[in-house]
C-alpha positions, 0 to 999 in steps of 0.5 A: 486489480482496481484502477489507480491514478497517479504515478506513485499509486501505479508504482505501489501496485506494480511492486506489490503484484511482483512481490505477492501475486495478490488475489485482490489489490486496491491502492487507494489514494487518501491524500485529498482527505489530508490536504493541509495536514502534517505530511501533506507535501502538496504532491497529491500522493502523500497518503495511501491505503493498501488492501491486499489479499495474498497466499503469502500472508497465510499463517503470518501475523498482522505485524509481519504482514505490514513489514512484508509489504513495507519491505516490498515497497522499499523507500516508498513508506516513510520517505516518499509517502507520509502515511501508508495504511495496510490491510493485508489478509490471506485468502479466506480470511 
C-alpha cells in the first residue's frame, strides 16, 4: 500500500483494506489540482482517485466495481468528498 496524507485518505484506505484485502491500493489526493473549482471546500480533501486491485473484482463489471467501492466507503463519496475516481481491477487485468 502506498503512503497517504490527510485523515480522510487514511480513512478511505482503512475501509478499502477491510472490505477488499487488496493486492494493490493507492489513494491519491487530487484536491490541489481542483483548488477554486466547483466542489473545492477548502479542506484539501475534496477530490480523490482510488486505484485498487482485488480478487473481489474478478468477473464483476466496471460499474458494479464502482458501486462496491462506494458502498464500502459509506458516506464518503458524494457527501464528505466531492469527487472520487475509482480504477478497480482484478489481479492479472
